[in-house]
C-alpha positions in Angstrom: 2.7 7.7 31.7 4.0 5.7 28.8 7.1 7.1 26.9 7.7 6.0 23.4 10.1 6.8 20.5 8.1 6.8 17.2 9.5 6.0 13.8 6.8 6.9 11.3 5.7 7.9 7.8 2.7 7.9 5.5 -1.0 7.9 6.5 -0.6 5.0 9.0 2.2 6.9 10.6 0.1 10.1 11.0 -3.0 8.4 12.4 -1.1 6.1 14.8 1.0 9.0 16.1 -2.2 11.0 16.6 -3.6 8.1 18.5 -0.6 8.0 20.9 -0.8 11.7 21.5 -4.6 11.7 22.1 -4.0 8.9 24.7 -1.4 10.9 26.6 1.6 8.9 25.6 4.8 10.9 26.0 6.6 11.1 22.6 10.0 12.9 23.1 11.3 12.1 19.6 9.9 11.2 16.1 12.0 9.7 13.3 10.6 10.2 9.9 11.6 10.7 6.2 12.1 13.7 4.0 9.4 13.7 1.3 10.8 12.4 -2.1 10.2 15.0 -4.8 9.1 12.4 -7.3 6.6 10.8 -5.0 2.9 11.7 -5.4 2.2 12.2 -1.7 -1.4 11.3 -1.0 -1.0 11.1 2.8 -0.5 13.4 5.7 2.7 14.6 7.2 4.1 12.9 10.3 6.7 15.7 10.6 4.0 18.5 10.6 1.9 16.6 13.1 4.9 16.2 15.5 6.0 19.8 15.2 2.5 21.0 16.0 2.9 19.2 19.3 6.4 20.6 19.9 8.0 17.1 19.4 11.6 16.9 18.1 11.6 15.6 14.5 14.7 14.0 12.9 15.3 12.4 9.5 18.4 10.2 9.9 19.7 8.4 6.8 20.7 5.5 9.1 19.2 5.4 12.6 21.3 2.3 13.5 24.6 4.2 14.1 26.2 4.5 17.5 25.3 8.2 17.6 21.6 7.5 17.1 21.6 4.5 19.5 22.9 6.8 22.2 20.4 9.6 21.4 17.5 7.2 21.5 18.7 5.5 24.7 18.9 8.9 26.4 15.2 9.3 26.1 14.7 6.1 28.1 11.6 4.9 26.2 9.4 2.0 27.3 8.5 1.3 23.7 9.7 2.0 20.2 6.9 2.1 17.6 7.4 1.8 13.9 4.5 3.0 11.8 5.3 2.6 8.1 8.9 3.7 8.7 10.9 2.8 5.6 14.3 2.0 7.0 15.3 -1.3 8.6 15.9 -1.1 12.3 18.7 -3.3 13.5 18.7 -5.5 16.7 20.8 -3.0 18.8 18.2 -0.3 18.1 15.3 -2.7 18.8 16.8 -3.4 22.2 16.8 0.2 23.3 13.2 0.4 24.6 12.7 -1.2 28.0 9.5 -3.1 27.0 9.9 -3.8 23.4 9.8 -2.5 19.8 6.4 -2.8 18.0 5.5 -2.4 14.3 2.2 -1.7 12.7 2.0 -3.6 9.4 -0.7 -3.1 6.7 -1.7 -6.7 6.2 -2.9 -9.7 8.1 0.5 -11.1 8.9 2.1 -13.4 8.1 0.4 -12.8 4.7 2.0 -10.0 2.6 5.1 -9.4 4.7 7.4 -6.8 3.2 6.8 -3.7 1.1 3.6 -2.4 -0.5 1.3 -4.9 1.2 -2.0 -3.2 0.2 -1.0 -3.0 -3.5 0.1 -6.6 -3.5 -3.1 -7.8 -1.8 -5.3 -6.1 -4.4 -3.1 -7.3 -7.2 -3.5 -10.9 -6.0 -7.3 -10.5 -5.9 -7.7 -10.7 -2.1 -11.1 -10.0 -0.6 -9.6 -8.8 2.7 -6.5 -7.5 4.3 -5.9 -5.6 7.6 -3.6 -4.2 10.2 -1.2 -6.1 12.4 0.6 -4.9 15.6 3.5 -7.1 16.2 6.9 -7.2 17.9 9.9 -6.3 15.7 12.8 -8.8 15.3 15.9 -9.0 13.1 13.8 -10.5 10.3 11.3 -8.0 8.9 7.6 -8.5 9.7 8.2 -11.8 11.5 7.9 -11.1 15.2 5.1 -12.2 17.5 1.6 -10.8 16.8 0.0 -8.7 19.5 -3.3 -7.9 17.7 -4.9 -7.7 14.3 -7.9 -6.0 12.7 -9.4 -7.1 9.3 -10.3 -4.7 6.5 -12.5 -5.9 3.6 -11.5 -5.3 0.0 -14.4 -4.7 -2.4 -14.2 -5.8 -6.0 -13.7 -2.3 -7.2 -11.7 -0.9 -4.3 -8.4 0.8 -5.2 -5.1 0.9 -3.4 -6.0 4.4 -2.2 -9.3 3.5 -0.7 -7.9 0.4 1.0 -4.8 2.2 2.3 -7.1 4.8 4.0 -9.2 2.0 5.4 -6.1 0.2 6.7 -4.8 3.4 8.3 -8.1 3.9 10.1 -8.0 0.3 11.3 -4.4 0.7 12.4 -5.4 3.7 14.6 -8.3 1.8 16.1 -6.2 -1.3 16.8 -3.5 0.8 18.5 -6.0 2.6 20.6 -7.5 -0.7 21.8 -4.0 -2.1 22.6 -2.7 0.9 24.6 -4.3 -0.1 27.9 -2.6 -3.4 27.7 0.7 -1.8 26.7 0.5 0.5 29.7 0.6 -2.6 32.0 3.9 -3.8 30.4 4.8 -5.8 27.3 1.8 -7.9 26.2 2.2 -11.5 25.1 2.5 -12.1 21.4 1.5 -15.0 19.2 4.3 -16.5 17.1 3.9 -16.3 13.4 4.0 -19.3 11.1 5.9 -17.8 8.2 5.0 -20.7 6.0 1.4 -19.4 6.0 2.5 -16.2 4.2 5.0 -14.8 1.7 7.4 -11.9 1.6 6.9 -9.4 -1.2 9.3 -6.7 -2.4 8.8 -3.1 -3.4 7.2 -2.1 -6.7 8.4 0.2 -9.4 6.4 2.1 -12.0 7.4 -0.4 -14.7 5.6 -3.1 -12.8 2.4 -1.4 -13.9 2.8 -2.5 -17.5 -0.3 -4.5 -18.6 0.2 -7.8 -20.3 -2.6 -8.2 -22.9 -2.4 -12.0 -22.7 -3.9 -11.7 -19.2 -7.6 -12.4 -18.4 -9.9 -9.5 -17.5 -9.9 -10.1 -13.8 -6.1 -9.9 -13.6 -6.0 -6.7 -15.6 -8.7 -5.2 -13.4 -6.8 -6.1 -10.3 -3.6 -4.5 -11.6 -5.4 -1.3 -12.6 -7.0 -0.7 -9.2 -3.8 -1.9 -7.4 -1.7 0.9 -8.8 -4.4 3.5 -9.8 -3.5 7.2 -9.2 -2.2 8.6 -6.9 0.1 5.5 -7.4 2.0 5.4 -10.7 -0.8 3.6 -12.6 -1.2 0.6 -14.9 -0.2 1.5 -18.5 0.1 0.3 -22.1 2.1 1.8 -24.9 0.1 2.6 -28.1 2.6 3.6 -30.7 4.7 6.4 -29.2 2.0 7.3 -26.6 1.6 5.8 -23.1 -1.9 5.3 -21.9 -2.3 5.3 -18.1 -5.5 3.5 -17.0 -6.9 5.7 -14.1 -9.6 3.3 -12.9 -11.4 0.1 -13.6 -14.8 -1.4 -12.7 -15.7 -5.0 -12.7 -19.0 -5.6 -14.7 -19.0 -9.4 -15.0 -20.0 -8.9 -18.7 -18.9 -10.7 -21.8 -16.7 -8.8 -24.3 -18.5 -6.9 -27.1 -15.7 -7.5 -29.6 -14.1 -10.8 -28.6 -12.5 -11.4 -32.0 -10.7 -8.0 -31.7 -9.6 -8.4 -28.1 -7.6 -6.9 -26.5 -9.2 -3.7 -27.5 -10.4 -0.4 -26.0 -13.6 1.4 -27.2 -16.4 3.8 -26.4 -19.9 2.4 -25.8 -22.4 5.0 -24.8 -20.8 7.3 -22.2 -18.3 4.7 -21.1 -15.0 3.2 -22.1 -14.7 -0.6 -22.1 -11.7 -2.9 -22.3 -12.3 -6.3 -24.0 -9.8 -8.9 -22.9 -8.6 -12.2 -24.4 -10.8 -14.3 -22.1 -13.9 -12.8 -23.8 -14.7 -10.7 -20.7 -14.6 -7.0 -20.3 -14.1 -4.3 -17.7 -15.3 -0.7 -17.7 -12.5 1.8 -17.7 -13.2 5.1 -15.9 -10.7 7.0 -18.0 -7.2 7.0 -19.5 -4.5 9.7 -19.3 -1.8 10.6 -21.8 1.0 13.0 -20.8 -1.1 14.0 -17.7 -4.2 14.8 -19.8 -7.2 12.7 -18.7 -9.5 11.5 -21.5 -13.1 10.4 -20.9 -15.0 8.2 -23.3 -15.8 11.1 -25.7 -12.3 12.5 -25.7 -10.9 9.1 -26.2 -13.2 8.5 -29.3 -12.3 11.8 -30.7 -8.6 11.0 -30.4 -8.5 7.4 -31.5 -11.7 7.0 -33.5 -15.0 5.2 -33.0 -13.7 1.7 -33.9 -12.2 -0.5 -31.2 -8.6 0.3 -30.6 -6.5 -2.9 -30.9 -3.9 -3.3 -28.2 -0.8 -5.3 -28.9 0.1 -8.2 -26.6 2.9 -7.3 -24.3 5.1 -10.1 -22.8 7.0 -7.9 -20.4 7.0 -7.2 -16.7 7.2 -9.1 -13.4 3.5 -10.1 -13.5 4.0 -12.6 -16.2 4.5 -15.3 -13.6 1.7 -14.2 -11.3 -1.5 -16.3 -11.0 -4.7 -15.0 -12.6 -7.8 -14.4 -10.5 -10.8 -15.7 -12.5 -14.2 -14.4 -11.5 -17.7 -15.5 -12.3 
């Protein structure tokens, strides 16, 4: 029987831990995180799953100390798995398992190494992403690849829908790999890091929309950070509008001379952009109150609401994603 220490969090962590348990892998210890009060948790709980199976759960601030190295070594694991664990594991800890330390990453490595890979892939207008099982090394998301599974990204898919699809793919991928892992450490394919880039974490301020951007780029930002993530936003006077969803229509703007502007047309909200294209907006929120097209028109009037150009935020240097 395989024995593995698991470091895990988020939905990928829940589904991959469940896969190990269903396959009969012995998991004597799970390392996870305390939930952050300010985080809108859309995913299941690794800690709750582990406790239901009478597995010891710990939440160390730093798992790389001598104390934790000794505690993990006492369990004599063949593998250490990291499933969306948020702390960097140092080389001494990675050397604890007899057969290796493996990470499940939410992209097709070496593309989108680093944090928030699903959000970044959508923001960059990608049509696919995936899950990658790979060996862990000193450098994050850089070790040899054991296996991958591709996940398509539809033109209106959000970070939530893609994250759930990636979590399902990660569980399937792990299940397929477990028979190989039971025979000993499988070979891995070296990454060519030049074929991908490393991306850092994202903050709520990174959701600020730049009104000088074309429609496709704004659409990609909205769906990349749509709730339950912090959301794309714009300040209108003293009020902050959170854009809760976006749909690509491929249509020309109805009010190109007034772009960028937001307006009601029929039962829908539309956003006209400076490239004379428009996207349909599924709603906006102000101070937690969601406004549909009718509520928006009652609050801001029937005429198109002009939106000021904002030259702020990290996305000003990102490439646009024009669409036909």
